[in-house]
N, C-alpha and C positions, 0 to 999 in steps of 0.2 A: 332224296329219299323217296322211294315210290310209295304211292298211296294204295298199298295192298295189305290186307290182313295176313299176318304171318301164320295164323292157325287155320283159317277157313279158306284163304285164297281169294276172298271177296275183294274186287277191285272197282274201278270207276265204270260207270255206264254212261252211254251217250243217248240223248233224246232231244226233244224240242220244247221250247217255251211256246205256248199257243196263246195268242192274244184273243181278245173278244171278237176281233175281225177275222179270226182264224189265220193270222199270219204266223208262220213257224220260223223260229230262229234256233240254231243249234245251242245246246247247253250240255253241261256235264253234271252227272249225279255222283257225288263222292261218298264213300262209306264213312261212317262215324268212327274214326280210328282214335284210340286212346293208348297212351303209354302206360302200361300196367306192370306190376311186379307180381308174378305168380310163384307160389311155393311148391316145389317138388318134394313130396314126402320121401320117396325112395332115395333121392340124391341128398336130401337134407340141406338144400340151399334154395335160394330164390333166383328167379330168372326174369329179366326185364324183356318184355315183348311189346310190339305194336299190334294191337288187337282191335277188331271191330267190336262194338258193344254187343252185337248179335253173337259173335264168337265167344265173348266173355260169358254171356248167359248160358251158352251151350256147355262151356267148361264147367260152370257151377252146377248145371243140371245133371251132368254125367257123374259128378262127384270129385272133381279136382283135375289138375293138369295131368297127372300120371294116367288116370283112367281115360282121359280124352286122347292122349297120345297112343295108348294101346288100341283104342277103338278106331282111330282114323287111319286111312290108307296113306302111304308115303307120297303118292302123286299129288295129294292136295296140300301138303305141307311145304313151307319154304326150306331152303337149304339149312339155315340155322336150326330150325325146329326139328328137321330130320336128324341132325347130329345129336340134338338133345334127346330125341326119342331113342336113338341108339345107346346113349349113356344110361337112360332109364331102364331099357331092356337088360343091359349088362348088369346094372345094379340089382335088378330083381331076380336074376338067376342065382341059384345057390352055388357056392364055390365048389368046383370039381375037385375031388380028392385024388 
């Protein structure tokens, strides 16, 4: 399982540990990923996602998963979340007569 946030696309970063003697060794900075269950109001069901804590705060700030999906561009989302966004958009449209 890759260490990438499904909502924000935030992944690992590479940098250095720097000692007091200024020796540099490679290291990896990993995002703080959490397995969370978010509720979609339009779909009326919950969705399990692997989200960074920063992404979770963003979702809460915008007003929920549905609002976050409407606001975010498709290029930033994972394949699973793009499919979820398509379902949410379809559920939000009024039925054509």
